[in-house]
C-alpha positions as CSV (number, residue, x, y, z in Angstrom):
1,M,100.0,97.7,89.6
2,R,101.7,95.0,91.8
3,K,101.7,95.8,95.5
4,D,105.6,95.5,95.7
5,L,106.0,98.2,93.0
6,E,103.4,100.4,94.7
7,Q,105.3,99.9,98.0
8,K,108.6,101.1,96.4
9,L,106.9,104.4,95.4
10,V,105.2,104.9,98.7
11,E,108.4,104.2,100.6
12,R,110.4,106.6,98.5
13,W,107.8,109.4,98.6
14,P,105.7,108.6,101.8
15,T,104.3,112.2,102.2
16,W,103.1,112.3,98.6
17,F,101.1,109.0,98.5
18,R,98.6,108.8,101.4
19,V,97.6,105.2,100.8
20,N,95.9,105.1,104.2
21,G,94.2,108.4,103.8
22,D,90.5,109.3,103.8
23,I,88.9,108.2,100.5
24,R,86.9,111.5,100.5
25,E,90.2,113.4,100.3
26,T,92.5,111.2,98.2
27,L,91.9,108.2,96.0
28,M,95.4,106.7,96.8
29,P,93.8,104.1,99.2
30,L,92.6,102.5,96.0
31,G,96.2,102.0,94.9
32,F,97.9,102.8,91.6
33,Q,95.1,102.0,89.1
34,H,97.3,101.0,86.2
35,L,99.4,98.0,85.2
36,D,103.1,97.4,85.9
37,G,104.4,98.7,82.6
38,W,104.0,102.3,83.6
39,F,106.0,101.9,86.9
40,N,109.1,103.4,85.4
41,I,107.2,106.4,84.0
42,V,105.7,107.1,87.4
43,W,109.1,106.7,89.1
44,R,110.9,109.1,86.7
45,L,108.1,111.6,87.0
46,C,108.4,111.6,90.8
47,E,112.1,112.0,90.6
48,D,111.7,114.9,88.2
49,L,109.0,116.5,90.4
50,E,111.1,116.5,93.6
51,P,112.9,119.9,93.0
52,L,109.8,121.5,91.5
53,V,107.7,120.3,94.4
54,A,110.2,121.5,97.0
55,E,110.2,125.0,95.4
56,V,106.4,125.3,95.4
57,E,106.1,123.9,98.9
58,L,108.7,126.5,100.1
59,K,106.7,129.3,98.5
60,T,103.2,128.2,99.5
61,G,103.8,126.3,102.8
62,Q,101.4,123.7,101.4
63,P,102.5,120.0,101.3
64,F,102.3,118.3,97.9
65,E,100.1,115.3,97.6
66,V,99.3,112.9,94.8
67,R,95.6,112.2,94.9
68,Q,95.2,109.6,92.1
69,V,97.3,107.6,89.6
70,K,95.3,105.6,87.1
71,E,94.8,104.6,83.5
72,K,92.0,106.3,81.5
73,F,91.5,106.3,77.8
74,G,94.8,104.5,77.3
75,C,97.0,107.0,79.1
76,M,98.2,107.6,82.6
77,R,96.4,110.2,84.8
78,F,98.4,111.7,87.7
79,R,96.3,113.9,89.8
80,T,97.8,116.1,92.5
81,N,96.5,118.7,95.0
82,F,98.4,121.6,93.4
83,H,100.3,122.6,90.3
84,S,102.8,125.1,89.0
85,D,103.5,125.5,85.3
86,A,106.6,123.4,85.6
87,I,104.8,120.6,87.6
88,S,102.0,120.6,85.0
89,A,104.4,120.4,82.1
90,R,106.3,117.5,83.6
91,I,103.0,115.6,84.3
92,E,101.9,116.3,80.8
93,A,105.2,114.9,79.4
94,A,104.7,111.7,81.5
95,T,101.1,111.4,80.2
96,L,102.3,111.7,76.6
97,E,105.0,109.1,77.3
98,S,102.3,106.7,78.6
99,F,100.5,106.9,75.2
100,H,103.5,105.2,73.6
101,T,104.4,102.7,76.4
102,C,102.7,99.3,76.9
103,E,100.8,99.5,80.1
104,V,101.5,95.7,80.7
105,C,105.3,95.4,80.1
106,G,106.7,98.9,79.5
107,Q,107.9,98.3,76.0
108,P,107.0,100.6,73.1
109,G,103.3,100.5,72.4
110,S,100.4,102.2,70.8
111,Q,96.7,102.7,71.2
112,T,94.6,99.6,70.6
113,E,91.4,99.6,68.6
114,G,88.2,98.3,70.1
115,P,85.6,99.2,72.7
116,W,88.3,100.3,75.2
117,S,91.4,102.5,74.5
118,R,94.5,100.8,75.8
119,T,98.1,101.2,75.2
120,R,99.8,97.9,74.4
121,C,102.8,96.6,72.6
122,K,102.1,94.3,69.6
123,A,102.5,91.1,71.7
124,H,100.1,92.2,74.4
125,A,97.6,93.6,72.0
126,E,97.5,90.3,70.1
127,S,97.3,88.2,73.3
128,E,94.3,90.3,74.5
129,S,92.5,90.0,71.2
130,S,92.7,86.2,71.1
C-alpha cells in the first residue's frame, strides 16, 4: 500500500500499528503488505474494532496490537495479538469483503485464475494478463 495511506492508518491508531517495532514481535515494520484497493476495508475495520478493543483492553489490561496486515491467497489477512469473539467476527467479515474487492482499485472484484490467487476487478485482471 502507498506510504501516505499507511501513514493515515498509523496516525489514526498509533498504538495499534507499531511500524517501528521489533520485527521479532510484530511484522508491521514491513508495512501493510497489500495494494491500495483494500485501504477502505482496513479503515472501516479499525473503526468498527475501536469499541470492541476498548472493552477487551479494559477487561484484560492488555493493549491491542495489529501484528500484520497482508494479502494471502487473494484475501486480506489481519493478524492481532488477541481476540474476542466479536473482534474475530469483525475481522472475518473484513476478510470476506476483501475476497470481493479489487486489491488494486477497491471496485467490486473476484478471484483471478492462474498460478496466484488474486482479487481483481475485470479491468485489472485483464491488464495483468496482457
